[in-house]
Structures are given as C-alpha cells and as structure tokens.
N, C-alpha and C positions, 0 to 999 in steps of 0.2 A: 887778207886772211879771214876765214870764217869764224864768227863769234859763236863758241858753244853755249854762252849764257842763256838766249831765249830758248834754246832747245832743253837746256837743263831745267829752266823754269816749267816749260810745258810738262816735263815727266814728273817733277816734284809735284805739281798740281794734280796729278792722278793718285788717289790715296790707295795705292796698290800694296795694301798690307798682305802678305801670303796668306791664302793662295789667289786673293783678288787681283785681277789684272787692272781694272779701272780705267781702261783705255790707254794705258801705257805703251803697250807693244803697237797699237794703232799710231801712236806718235813716232816711234820707231819706223814702223813701216812706211809712213808717209814721207819721212826724211830720206829713205833708202831707194825707193822706187824711182825716183827721178834721177838717181844716180846710175841707174841701169842693174840693179839688183833683183834678181828674181827671189821673191819672199814666200816662204811656206809656213804656215801657221801649223803647230803641232800640239794637240791637247791631249793629256794623259791623266790618269786617276779616277777615282770613283767620282759619282755624280755629286757627293756632298763634299768632295775636296778636289775640284776639277782644276787642273793646272795648264795655263797657256803658255806657249813657248814659241819662238820666231827662229827660224833659220833663213839666212839670207845669203846669196852668192853671187858674185859677179865674175864671169869667165868660167871657163872649164879646165884650163891647162895648168900644168905645175911650173914653178912651186905654188902651192896652196897655203895661203897665210890666214889663219882664223883668229878673230878676236871674240873672246867670250867673256859675258858679263850677265848681270841680273837687274831687272827692274822692279822686283819685290823688295820690300822694306819690311823692318820690325815695326811693330805698333808704337805710336808716339808716347804712350804713357799718358800722364796727366797734362791735357792740351793747355789748361791754365797755367802751367808753369812755363810755357814757352813765351818768349817775347812777341811772337806773331803766330798765327795759325800754322801748324806744323806742315800743312800742305799749301801754303801760300806761295812760296818760292820767292820771298821778298829779298830784294837787294838793299844793303844798307852799309854804309861806311866800307865800301869795298869788298863786302861778303855776301854770298848767297846762302840764305837760311832755308831749312827745310828738311823734312826726313828725307833720307836719300841724297842730301847734297854732296856728301863726301863717300858714301857707301850706298850704291855706286852710281846713281843716276847722273851725278856729275861727271863721272868717267865715261859712261856711255855717250853722253853728249859731246865730250871732248874727242872721243875717238871718231864718232861721225864728222865733227868739224875738220879734225885733222885728215880724215879719209877724203872729206870733199875737196879740200886744198891740194891733196896728193893728186887726186884724179885730174883736177884742172890742170895741174903742171905736167902730169904724166898720163895723158889719155891712152897711150899705146903700151901701157905698163907691162911687165912680165907677168906670167902666172895669173893667178886668180885670188880673190878676197873673199872672205866669208865672216859673217857675224852669227854666233850662238847666243841669243839672248834668252834667259829663262826667268820664269816667274816662281821658281820653287828653290831658292838658294838659302833665305834666312830660316826656313823651318825644317820640314822633313827631308828635303833634298832627294827625294825618291822619284818624283814625277817630272823632274826637270833635266838639267844637263845629261844625267846617266842615260835617260831613255832616248833623249835626242841623239846622242852619240851612237846608241844601237841603231836607230834609224839611219843616221849617216852611214855607219858601216855597210848597213844592208843596201844602200844605194850608191856605194862607192864615192863616198863624200868625205872620207877621213882627210884632214889636213895633213901638211908636212910638218907644220910647226903651229903652236898656238900661244897666244898671249891673254891672259886673264886680267882684266882692268881693276883688281881689288885695289884699294888705297894703301900702297905699301911704304910710301915714303914717310919718314919719321919726323924730321925736323925741317928738311929742305927738299923741294921736289927734285927727284932723281937720285936721291942718297940711298935708295934700297930697292934691289931687285931680288924677288924670292924665287928660288930655283928648286926647292922641294918644301915639303911639310911633313911633320911628325905624324904618325899614326895615332889613333884614339881608340881605345879599348875600354869599355865598361862592363863592370861585372856586378851582378846581384847575387848575394850569397846569403843562404839562411841555414843556421847550424840548429840542429835538433838536439834538445837535451830532455831532461826529466825534472818536472816541477818539484819542489820540495822546500821544506822548512830551512831557512838559513842556520838554525842551530843544529841540524842534523843533515850535514851536507853528505855523509855517506850514504844516505837513502836517496839521494838525488844526483843528477849529472847535470852540472852547470854549464850551459852553452857559451855563456860569455867568456868562462876560462879558456874553452876550446877555440873560441874565435880570437881571442887575445894570442893564445899559443900558435895559431895559424898566421896571424898577421905580424907577430913579432919579428921573425926572420925575414919577411918580405920587406919590412920597413928598416930593419937593421943595417943593411948594406945597399949600396946604390945598385941600380940594375946594370949600369955600365958607366964607362968614363967618358962617353960621347964619342963622335966619330969625326972624320975629316971635315964635313960640312954641317954636322948636328951637335947640338948640345947634349948632356946625358939625358937618358930617359928618366922619368919620374912616376911614381906610384902614389896616388894620394886617396886616403880614405875620405870619401865625400859624404858618408852618411853611416850612422851606426844606431841601432834601435833595438830595445828589448820589450817595449810596451808594458812596462813594469813600473808601477808607482809605488808599491809596497817594499819597504826596506828589509823585511825579514822573510821574503819569498824569493826563492831561487827560480827564474823563469824557465819557461819550456823551450823557448826559442829565442835566437839572437840573429839580427839581420845586418848585413853591412852592404854598402855601395862603394866600389872602388872604381877609379879612373886612371889609366896608365896612358901618358903620352910618350910614344916610343919612336926611336930614331931607326935607321937603316941596319942595325945590328939584330934586329928583332922582327918576327911576323906575329901577327894577333895569334895564329894557331899555337905557336911555341909559347908565348906568354900565357895563354888560357891554361896549357898543360902545366906551367909553372905555379899557377894558382892552385890548380887541382892537387898537385904534389904537395903544397904547403899545408892543404887541409887534411889530406890523407895522413901526412906525418904527424899531424896534431891528433889523430885517432877521432876526427869529427865525423858525425854523420850529418850530411849536409846536401842542400840543393844549390846548383849554381846555374845562372843564366848568364851569357855574355853576348855582347853586341859590339861590332867594330864598324865605327862610321867611315873609317878609311885607313888602309894600309899607308906606312910611311912611302915617300917617293922621292925621287931625286933626278933632276936633270943635270948630268954631268957638264962642266964648262967644256965648251967646244965651240963650232962655228955659229951656232944659233945663239948662245949665251954671250958670246964675245961679240956678235953682231948687235945685240940689244944694249951692251955696254957702251959700244962705239957711238951708236945712234943717240942714246940718253946724253952722253957726254958732249956730243956735237950740239944737241939742242938746249941743253941746260947749263953747260960749263961744269956739271958735277959728275964725277966718276962713281957710279953706284956700287956699294958693297953687295956681295951675294949673301943671301940670309936665308934660313929655314925655319925661322921662329914664328911664334903665334900659334893660332888655332888652326882649323881645317878650312878648306875652301873647295870649291868645284873643280879646281885644278887636279885634285886626287883622282877624279874620273877621267879627266882628259889624258893624265899620264899613261893610262893603260894603253892608248892608241898612238901617241906621237909626243915628241918633245914639248914641254910647256912650261912657260915661266909666268910671274905676276909682276906687274908695275902699274902704279897708278898714283893718285892724289896723296896728300898728307892725310892720314887717316885718325887725326887725334880727337875728333868729336864724333866719330861713328856711334851710333846707338845712344847717343846723348841727348838731353833737353837741348834745344837751340843748336842742333847739328848744323854745321856751316862749313863753307869752303871759301878760299880766296877767289874772287873773280879773275885776278891776274893770273892766279895760280892754274885756273881752269884753262884760261887761254894759253899759258905756257904749256900745259899738259897736252892740248890739242897740238901744238908744234912739236913736241916729242913724239906723240904718235905719228905724225906725218913722217918725221925723220927715221921712224923704225920702219915704216913702209917703204920709204925710199932706200934704206938699207938693203932690204931683201927682194924688193920688187921692181925698183926703178931701172 
C-alpha cells in the first residue's frame, strides 16, 4: 500500500498561500508523470494575481473519472501560535501538522496514493482518469477550476463524473458525502435619505427607518421550509452602517450588507428581485449591488452517488450520509458540466492554528479512493 504521508508532507512544505504556488503543483506533477499521466499546466489571471493550475489525464476513453482538488491554502495567521512551523509538515503522536493537512493537501496526497495502488492492481483498467488541481480555491476562485473547465470543454476533456476531495467527513472517515451545496448571494444596499435634525424629523427623510422597513418583512418569515436534500434557506444581515456618531442628527444614508444561503427552491436572480421588491415596497430610494458566488446545485442520488456509497462502505465500514450543508466549494463549477460529489478527510481543524489530520486516517482515505476507482473503472 502506497503511503500518502511523505507526499502530503512535501505539499505542506510548499507555502502555497493563494495565489502563490510555491512549487506545490510541481510536487503533484512529479508524482503523476511516472504513472503515465499527461500533465498540462494552465495559468490564468492578471500579472499581479497569476494562478497556476494543473490538468493531468491518463487514457482517452470513457468512462472518464476526474478527481478535483486544490493545493492553495489560507494564510497561517500568527505563526508563533502554532506548535511547529505551519509549513513544516511535522508528524507527531500519529498526526500530520501543517497548513493544508486536512484542507486539502492531505486529500490530494491520499488520492494520488490510492490511484498508485489502483493502477498497480489494474494496469488495464477501463476508461480514463484525470486530476484537476487548482491554485485558486481558497480566495477569489476566478482563475482556477472555472477556467480550467472552460479549457477542458474546448478540448473535449469534460469527464463523465467528478469527485472533489474536500474534507467532508465529520466524526468518522466515510460518514458524509456531499452531493450538493447551497448557493450564496451577497447584496450591498445603500438607502438614500435627507439629513436633518432629530427634533424636526418632518424636515428630513430618515434612511434608517426605510432600511428597517425593507428588512423587517425579509427577516420576519423564513424564505422556505427546506427541500428534499437541503435545509431551509437563510438570510443574514452581515453589516449595517450609517456613519453617524451624533445622536441628534438624522443621517443622509444607511448601508447594509446581506448574505443569503439558498437551496434548490431559488435562483440568485429570483432572490435579487425579492430584495428589490422589499425596498421598493418601503418607498426607499436606494442603490443595490449583488454578487452570486455560486448557484445551488444537487447531484441526485443514482448510479454515481450509489457507487460512491458502496465503495466507501466497502473501504471504511461506514455507510455515508448524503449531505448538502456547509459553504461553497469548486464543485459548484463542476456541477455545470457533469455529476459531482465531494468526499474526503475529517475536516474539523481546517483553517485553524495547528491544522492537522490523522496519519492513519490519511492512509485509510487513500484506500477509500482506491475503492472508488475500482467501483467505476476496474
């Protein structure tokens, strides 16, 4: 059995804080080329934010199975707060420490280890295998997976199915597979009013009152009751500001920031119109800007999802629950092209000081990835 730990250590020792690659994709490429993968490096973005990505494929026939992941990481924060250098890849007491250990350099290493063992046992496997590894997942997510997929489509390289190696497991390896994600819509709203003395409100137009009047009905009732695979959608006021420190002055403007996490009952366009309707009903003069980082998506249970569950159960002894919770991931881009799900390590220390993952868990994850490849391609 190929040990994923040395490869995970090599990846962690590359300080690849987005958008820096710091040699991480070189490590991946050096591991894949001896296995017969044709590797293509794809760089996107402006000169001051250049993102390096890797697409590697072995074989040309179908079915085409793609593993997607990222080698970029969030900043370590105060390095002095860590027990060891955040980029040392230290192994201690059965744990691998370092930024990216669970999110998700450990997962990338585990997949390559499982892939190595799968190929050794199945040199004449069916179909083809590819890896889409990006350096732009933890930050803007503009010049990574989304653009690589456009390149893949132009070259006829879209897979039949894809697995994203995000750390989805909660308490036990294998307990959760994500088959969808909620969408995320952010709105920035500024309500215009007329400044005046608080003792003479008739001579002013208080934008705070109109802001409150618009937000009240949006917050009073739930957006929905959830759906078959999703929890209820939520609207949160994440910012509110009038820039006023004087108690007897009615301000001229009021600004708010809103974030909606929405399920498959909604689209970002429909929710944007819902916001506009609320502000129009409040009689507000306002400006609104919205940004959707991803629509909700769902891979319905069927042959692909069922096959993943069988393989994970066979490898781990745990039957995974199907889940759509959490934030967004690059699966939201892949879902536009093919069925996609997410499965990976236990992610309870992602983005934390002393991020770490179990050495034995990484080895078991490699075995689960091998079992998944056997399910679809052996």
